C-alpha positions as CSV (number, residue, x, y, z in Angstrom):
1,M,28.0,85.5,19.8
2,K,25.0,87.8,20.2
3,K,24.2,87.4,16.5
4,L,24.3,83.7,16.9
5,I,21.8,83.8,19.8
6,V,19.5,86.1,17.9
7,A,19.7,83.9,14.7
8,S,19.1,80.7,16.8
9,A,16.0,82.3,18.4
10,A,14.6,83.4,15.0
11,C,15.1,79.9,13.6
12,A,13.5,78.3,16.6
13,T,10.5,80.6,16.2
14,V,10.1,79.7,12.5
15,F,10.4,76.0,13.0
16,A,8.2,75.8,16.0
17,A,5.2,77.4,14.2
18,P,2.3,74.9,13.9
19,A,2.1,73.0,10.6
20,F,-1.6,73.9,10.3
21,A,-1.1,77.6,10.6
22,G,-2.7,79.5,7.8
23,D,-5.8,78.3,5.9
24,D,-5.2,74.5,6.1
25,M,-8.3,73.9,8.1
26,A,-10.7,75.8,5.8
27,G,-12.3,72.6,4.4
28,M,-12.9,71.0,7.8
29,N,-16.5,70.6,9.1
30,M,-16.3,72.4,12.5
31,T,-20.0,71.7,13.2
32,A,-19.7,67.9,13.6
33,K,-21.4,66.4,16.5
34,P,-19.2,64.7,19.2
35,S,-18.8,61.0,19.0
36,A,-21.1,58.8,21.0
37,A,-18.3,57.8,23.3
38,K,-17.6,61.5,24.2
39,A,-21.3,62.2,24.7
40,S,-21.9,59.2,26.9
41,S,-18.9,60.1,29.1
42,K,-20.7,63.3,30.0
43,T,-23.8,61.4,31.2
44,A,-22.3,58.1,32.3
45,L,-23.3,56.6,35.6
46,T,-20.9,54.8,37.9
47,D,-21.5,51.6,40.0
48,A,-21.5,52.2,43.7
49,E,-22.7,50.8,47.0
50,V,-24.3,53.0,49.7
51,K,-22.4,52.7,53.0
52,K,-24.2,55.4,54.9
53,V,-27.1,57.9,54.5
54,D,-27.2,61.1,56.6
55,A,-30.4,62.8,55.7
56,A,-29.8,65.6,58.3
57,T,-26.7,66.8,56.4
58,G,-27.8,65.7,52.9
59,M,-24.7,63.4,52.7
60,V,-24.3,59.9,51.4
61,T,-21.2,57.7,51.8
62,L,-20.5,55.6,48.7
63,K,-18.0,52.9,47.9
64,H,-17.7,53.7,44.2
65,A,-15.9,52.6,41.1
66,A,-13.7,55.2,39.3
67,L,-15.4,58.4,38.6
68,E,-13.9,59.1,35.3
69,N,-15.5,62.5,34.7
70,V,-14.0,64.0,37.8
71,G,-10.7,62.0,37.7
72,M,-11.3,60.1,40.9
73,P,-10.1,56.5,41.4
74,P,-12.3,53.9,43.2
75,M,-12.7,54.6,46.9
76,T,-15.2,55.1,49.7
77,M,-16.2,58.8,50.2
78,A,-19.1,60.9,51.4
79,F,-20.8,63.2,48.9
80,K,-23.5,65.9,49.2
81,A,-26.6,65.2,47.2
82,K,-27.7,68.0,44.9
83,D,-31.3,67.1,45.8
84,A,-32.1,65.8,49.2
85,A,-35.0,63.8,47.7
86,L,-32.3,61.5,46.2
87,L,-31.5,60.3,49.7
88,K,-35.0,59.1,50.4
89,Q,-34.8,56.3,47.8
90,V,-31.7,54.6,49.1
91,H,-30.5,52.8,52.3
92,E,-27.2,51.4,53.6
93,G,-26.2,48.4,51.5
94,D,-28.1,49.4,48.3
95,K,-26.4,49.0,45.0
96,V,-26.7,52.2,43.0
97,K,-25.7,53.9,39.8
98,V,-24.4,57.4,40.5
99,R,-23.3,60.6,38.6
100,V,-21.0,62.8,40.6
101,E,-20.0,66.2,39.2
102,N,-18.1,69.2,40.4
103,V,-20.8,71.8,41.4
104,D,-19.4,75.1,42.6
105,G,-16.1,73.4,43.7
106,N,-17.8,70.6,45.6
107,L,-18.1,67.0,44.4
108,T,-21.9,66.5,44.3
109,I,-24.3,63.6,43.5
110,V,-26.4,64.9,40.7
111,K,-28.0,61.6,39.7
112,L,-28.7,58.5,41.8
113,E,-30.5,55.4,40.6
114,K,-31.2,52.4,42.9
115,Q,-30.4,49.1,41.3
116,S,-32.7,46.1,41.7
């Protein structure tokens, strides 16, 4: 029985090895630039509406669409602005485009553009 277990484990190891192991990737171009879709997802802005601006705390409450880059569904939530100057350009009710990123463990507005 012990030999059967050892033999089974050995077979599992051999068959579980990746098919590309070895030098199968030698001819691939590993310096290719990311696709436009991937590059744009790193800089994409999300539609939002300003619900409240608190200049004293540097916070702005947004009703936002899904924030794909941080895995957040649409909701209303307060965020800290990376730069307090961003808050001077918006008021309650404004439609904005926003970029929220995880900065030192905090969801932070890194870009905010008022829509006309």
